[in-house]
NUVEX-897112 format. One record per residue (C-alpha): residue in one letter; residue number from 1; x, y, z. Coordinates in steps of 0.25 Angstrom, whole numbers, plus 2048, in hexadecimal, padded with zeros to 3 digits. Example, Ala and Ser with C-alpha at 12.3 -4.5 7.8 and 13.67 -1.06 7.14 Angstrom:
<nodes>
@aa A i 1 xx 831 yy 7EE zz 81F
@aa S i 2 xx 837 yy 7FC zz 81D
</nodes>
This chain:
<nodes>
@aa X i 1 xx E16 yy 51E zz 63C
@aa X i 2 xx E19 yy 529 zz 645
@aa X i 3 xx E0E yy 52F zz 64C
@aa X i 4 xx E08 yy 539 zz 659
@aa X i 5 xx DFF yy 534 zz 664
@aa X i 6 xx DFD yy 526 zz 65A
@aa X i 7 xx DF8 yy 52D zz 64E
@aa X i 8 xx E00 yy 530 zz 642
@aa X i 9 xx E00 yy 53E zz 63D
@aa X i 10 xx DF8 yy 545 zz 632
@aa X i 11 xx E03 yy 54A zz 629
@aa X i 12 xx E02 yy 555 zz 61D
@aa X i 13 xx E0E yy 559 zz 618
@aa X i 14 xx E0F yy 565 zz 60F
@aa X i 15 xx E1D yy 563 zz 605
@aa X i 16 xx E24 yy 563 zz 5FA
@aa X i 17 xx E2C yy 557 zz 5F5
@aa X i 18 xx E37 yy 561 zz 5EF
@aa X i 19 xx E38 yy 56B zz 5FB
@aa X i 20 xx E45 yy 567 zz 606
@aa X i 21 xx E3C yy 56F zz 612
@aa X i 22 xx E2F yy 563 zz 610
@aa X i 23 xx E3A yy 559 zz 60E
@aa X i 24 xx E3E yy 55A zz 61D
@aa X i 25 xx E31 yy 557 zz 623
@aa X i 26 xx E2F yy 54A zz 61A
@aa X i 27 xx E3C yy 546 zz 61F
@aa X i 28 xx E35 yy 547 zz 62C
@aa X i 29 xx E27 yy 542 zz 629
@aa X i 30 xx E2F yy 536 zz 624
@aa X i 31 xx E38 yy 533 zz 62D
@aa X i 32 xx E2D yy 533 zz 638
@aa X i 33 xx E26 yy 52B zz 62F
@aa X i 34 xx E1A yy 534 zz 62F
@aa X i 35 xx E0E yy 530 zz 626
@aa X i 36 xx E0B yy 53D zz 61F
@aa X i 37 xx E03 yy 543 zz 612
@aa X i 38 xx E0A yy 54D zz 609
@aa X i 39 xx E05 yy 559 zz 602
@aa X i 40 xx E0F yy 55E zz 5F8
@aa X i 41 xx E10 yy 56E zz 5F5
@aa X i 42 xx E12 yy 575 zz 5E8
@aa X i 43 xx E20 yy 57D zz 5EB
@aa X i 44 xx E20 yy 583 zz 5DC
@aa X i 45 xx E13 yy 58A zz 5DE
@aa X i 46 xx E0C yy 592 zz 5EA
@aa X i 47 xx E04 yy 58B zz 5F4
@aa X i 48 xx DF9 yy 589 zz 5F4
@aa X i 49 xx DED yy 591 zz 5FE
@aa X i 50 xx DEB yy 584 zz 606
@aa X i 51 xx DFA yy 582 zz 608
@aa X i 52 xx DFD yy 58D zz 60D
@aa X i 53 xx DF3 yy 58C zz 617
@aa X i 54 xx DFA yy 580 zz 61C
@aa X i 55 xx E07 yy 587 zz 61B
@aa X i 56 xx E07 yy 596 zz 617
@aa X i 57 xx E15 yy 596 zz 614
@aa X i 58 xx E12 yy 58C zz 60B
@aa X i 59 xx E1E yy 586 zz 60C
@aa X i 60 xx E21 yy 574 zz 60D
@aa X i 61 xx E22 yy 56E zz 616
@aa X i 62 xx E14 yy 56E zz 61E
@aa X i 63 xx E0E yy 566 zz 626
@aa X i 64 xx DFF yy 563 zz 62A
@aa X i 65 xx E02 yy 559 zz 638
@aa X i 66 xx DF5 yy 554 zz 63D
@aa X i 67 xx DEE yy 562 zz 638
@aa X i 68 xx DF9 yy 568 zz 63D
@aa X i 69 xx E02 yy 571 zz 633
@aa X i 70 xx E10 yy 572 zz 633
@aa X i 71 xx E1B yy 57B zz 62A
@aa X i 72 xx E2A yy 57D zz 629
@aa X i 73 xx E31 yy 570 zz 626
@aa X i 74 xx E3B yy 571 zz 632
@aa X i 75 xx E30 yy 571 zz 63B
@aa X i 76 xx E25 yy 569 zz 633
@aa X i 77 xx E32 yy 55D zz 636
@aa X i 78 xx E34 yy 561 zz 644
@aa X i 79 xx E28 yy 560 zz 648
@aa X i 80 xx E25 yy 551 zz 643
@aa X i 81 xx E33 yy 54E zz 648
@aa X i 82 xx E2E yy 554 zz 655
@aa X i 83 xx E20 yy 54C zz 654
@aa X i 84 xx E25 yy 53F zz 650
@aa X i 85 xx E33 yy 53B zz 659
@aa X i 86 xx E3C yy 534 zz 650
@aa X i 87 xx E49 yy 533 zz 64C
@aa X i 88 xx E4A yy 540 zz 645
@aa X i 89 xx E4A yy 547 zz 652
@aa X i 90 xx E4E yy 542 zz 65F
@aa X i 91 xx E44 yy 547 zz 66B
@aa X i 92 xx E47 yy 554 zz 670
@aa X i 93 xx E42 yy 553 zz 67E
@aa X i 94 xx E51 yy 54E zz 683
@aa X i 95 xx E5E yy 557 zz 683
@aa X i 96 xx E64 yy 54B zz 67A
@aa X i 97 xx E59 yy 54D zz 670
@aa X i 98 xx E59 yy 55B zz 670
@aa X i 99 xx E67 yy 55C zz 66C
@aa X i 100 xx E65 yy 553 zz 661
@aa X i 101 xx E59 yy 55C zz 65C
@aa X i 102 xx E62 yy 569 zz 65E
@aa X i 103 xx E6C yy 561 zz 654
@aa X i 104 xx E63 yy 55E zz 64B
@aa X i 105 xx E5D yy 56D zz 64B
@aa X i 106 xx E6B yy 571 zz 64A
@aa X i 107 xx E6E yy 56A zz 63C
@aa X i 108 xx E60 yy 56D zz 636
@aa X i 109 xx E64 yy 57B zz 63A
@aa X i 110 xx E72 yy 57C zz 635
@aa X i 111 xx E6F yy 574 zz 627
@aa X i 112 xx E63 yy 57F zz 627
@aa X i 113 xx E6A yy 58B zz 629
@aa X i 114 xx E77 yy 588 zz 624
@aa X i 115 xx E78 yy 580 zz 618
@aa X i 116 xx E68 yy 57D zz 614
@aa X i 117 xx E66 yy 587 zz 60B
@aa X i 118 xx E72 yy 586 zz 602
@aa X i 119 xx E6C yy 57B zz 5F8
@aa X i 120 xx E63 yy 586 zz 5F3
@aa X i 121 xx E6B yy 590 zz 5F3
@aa X i 122 xx E75 yy 588 zz 5EA
@aa X i 123 xx E6A yy 585 zz 5E0
@aa X i 124 xx E66 yy 594 zz 5DF
@aa X i 125 xx E75 yy 598 zz 5DC
@aa X i 126 xx E75 yy 59E zz 5CD
@aa X i 127 xx E82 yy 59A zz 5CB
@aa X i 128 xx E8B yy 58D zz 5CD
@aa X i 129 xx E97 yy 594 zz 5D5
@aa X i 130 xx E8D yy 59A zz 5DF
@aa X i 131 xx E87 yy 58A zz 5DF
@aa X i 132 xx E93 yy 585 zz 5E2
@aa X i 133 xx E98 yy 591 zz 5EC
@aa X i 134 xx E8A yy 58D zz 5F6
@aa X i 135 xx E8C yy 57E zz 5F3
@aa X i 136 xx E9B yy 580 zz 5FA
@aa X i 137 xx E93 yy 588 zz 604
@aa X i 138 xx E87 yy 57E zz 606
@aa X i 139 xx E94 yy 573 zz 609
@aa X i 140 xx E9B yy 57C zz 613
@aa X i 141 xx E8F yy 57D zz 61A
@aa X i 142 xx E8C yy 56F zz 61B
@aa X i 143 xx E9B yy 56D zz 61D
@aa X i 144 xx E9B yy 576 zz 629
@aa X i 145 xx E8D yy 576 zz 630
@aa X i 146 xx E86 yy 569 zz 62C
@aa X i 147 xx E93 yy 55F zz 62C
@aa X i 148 xx E96 yy 560 zz 63A
@aa X i 149 xx E87 yy 55E zz 63F
@aa X i 150 xx E87 yy 550 zz 638
@aa X i 151 xx E95 yy 54B zz 63F
@aa X i 152 xx E8B yy 541 zz 645
@aa X i 153 xx E82 yy 53E zz 63B
@aa X i 154 xx E80 yy 52E zz 63B
@aa X i 155 xx E7C yy 52F zz 630
@aa X i 156 xx E6F yy 53B zz 635
@aa X i 157 xx E70 yy 546 zz 63D
@aa X i 158 xx E74 yy 543 zz 64B
@aa X i 159 xx E7A yy 536 zz 64A
@aa X i 160 xx E6C yy 531 zz 647
@aa X i 161 xx E6A yy 524 zz 63E
@aa X i 162 xx E5D yy 52A zz 639
@aa X i 163 xx E58 yy 537 zz 630
@aa X i 164 xx E55 yy 542 zz 63C
@aa X i 165 xx E4F yy 54F zz 63C
@aa X i 166 xx E5E yy 556 zz 638
@aa X i 167 xx E5D yy 54F zz 62A
@aa X i 168 xx E4D yy 551 zz 629
@aa X i 169 xx E4F yy 55E zz 628
@aa X i 170 xx E5D yy 561 zz 621
@aa X i 171 xx E5B yy 553 zz 616
@aa X i 172 xx E52 yy 559 zz 60D
@aa X i 173 xx E5B yy 564 zz 609
@aa X i 174 xx E67 yy 55A zz 60B
@aa X i 175 xx E61 yy 551 zz 5FF
@aa X i 176 xx E60 yy 55E zz 5F5
@aa X i 177 xx E6C yy 562 zz 5F8
@aa X i 178 xx E73 yy 554 zz 5F2
@aa X i 179 xx E66 yy 554 zz 5E8
@aa X i 180 xx E68 yy 561 zz 5E1
@aa X i 181 xx E79 yy 560 zz 5E1
@aa X i 182 xx E75 yy 554 zz 5D7
@aa X i 183 xx E6A yy 55D zz 5CE
@aa X i 184 xx E75 yy 569 zz 5CD
@aa X i 185 xx E6D yy 571 zz 5D6
@aa X i 186 xx E7A yy 573 zz 5DF
@aa X i 187 xx E87 yy 571 zz 5DD
@aa X i 188 xx E89 yy 562 zz 5DD
@aa X i 189 xx E98 yy 569 zz 5E4
@aa X i 190 xx E8F yy 56A zz 5F0
@aa X i 191 xx E8B yy 55C zz 5F1
@aa X i 192 xx E99 yy 557 zz 5EF
@aa X i 193 xx E9D yy 55E zz 5FA
@aa X i 194 xx E92 yy 55C zz 603
@aa X i 195 xx E96 yy 54C zz 602
@aa X i 196 xx EA3 yy 54F zz 605
@aa X i 197 xx EA0 yy 554 zz 615
@aa X i 198 xx E9F yy 545 zz 61C
@aa X i 199 xx E93 yy 549 zz 625
@aa X i 200 xx E8C yy 550 zz 61E
@aa X i 201 xx E8D yy 546 zz 611
@aa X i 202 xx E8A yy 539 zz 619
@aa X i 203 xx E7E yy 540 zz 621
@aa X i 204 xx E77 yy 546 zz 613
@aa X i 205 xx E79 yy 538 zz 60C
@aa X i 206 xx E72 yy 530 zz 617
@aa X i 207 xx E67 yy 53C zz 618
@aa X i 208 xx E64 yy 53E zz 608
@aa X i 209 xx E61 yy 52D zz 607
@aa X i 210 xx E56 yy 52D zz 612
@aa X i 211 xx E48 yy 529 zz 60E
@aa X i 212 xx E42 yy 535 zz 617
@aa X i 213 xx E4A yy 53F zz 610
@aa X i 214 xx E49 yy 536 zz 600
@aa X i 215 xx E39 yy 534 zz 600
@aa X i 216 xx E34 yy 540 zz 5FB
@aa X i 217 xx E42 yy 546 zz 5F4
@aa X i 218 xx E41 yy 546 zz 5E6
@aa X i 219 xx E4E yy 54A zz 5E0
@aa X i 220 xx E4B yy 54E zz 5D3
@aa X i 221 xx E3E yy 555 zz 5D6
@aa X i 222 xx E46 yy 55D zz 5E2
@aa X i 223 xx E50 yy 561 zz 5D9
@aa X i 224 xx E47 yy 568 zz 5CD
@aa X i 225 xx E3F yy 56D zz 5D8
@aa X i 226 xx E49 yy 574 zz 5DD
@aa X i 227 xx E4F yy 579 zz 5CF
@aa X i 228 xx E42 yy 580 zz 5CC
@aa X i 229 xx E42 yy 588 zz 5D9
@aa X i 230 xx E4F yy 58B zz 5D7
@aa X i 231 xx E4D yy 590 zz 5C7
@aa X i 232 xx E40 yy 597 zz 5CC
@aa X i 233 xx E48 yy 59E zz 5D8
@aa X i 234 xx E52 yy 5A2 zz 5CF
@aa X i 235 xx E47 yy 5A8 zz 5C3
@aa X i 236 xx E3F yy 5AF zz 5CD
@aa X i 237 xx E4C yy 5B5 zz 5D3
</nodes>
């Protein structure tokens, strides 16, 4: 069990298991072997006043870490990985470590800014024609932007034999991408074509079977949740 100054931390994570952003923090916590308690936040109804005192934005995840509140998924995940040095991130106090961190940050930023939003756009599209068009754009983006960054994955980012911070940040979206194609939320062609990208396919296959990625993941529940969200947003539109 990881500890600071010899004492295990007291961590409460405010979360929802259907949220891919909260999923990031769960992956990091699991990889680090940290003890924690969780409070499930219902994202389908207005936030209760007590939670808005924890996080005025009303989002998940938030963590209470030894009495300190930390919010936003990437920040929560980064804090935990920095506080407990591990295989997730190399130390930043050497040039080599700083370089590896920069490459990991570039990978996660590339996924987030170039490819990350496609799955929801596809799910929200009104016609099959539009879904197929967006799917082709997604595959093209992954091929151009992500595939080259995985050239030395072994099987994980940067030649690591263990999950890294790159996977912790991106994995929640990878597992959903492939799951949603099985349930008709995304065209099957998207999954089929991405399996044709050798580096991405090999890497993604390893990522989505890791225990830290799967231990809170419930495919049926996540699919039902996104279907309700899409239906609700379309009805409001």
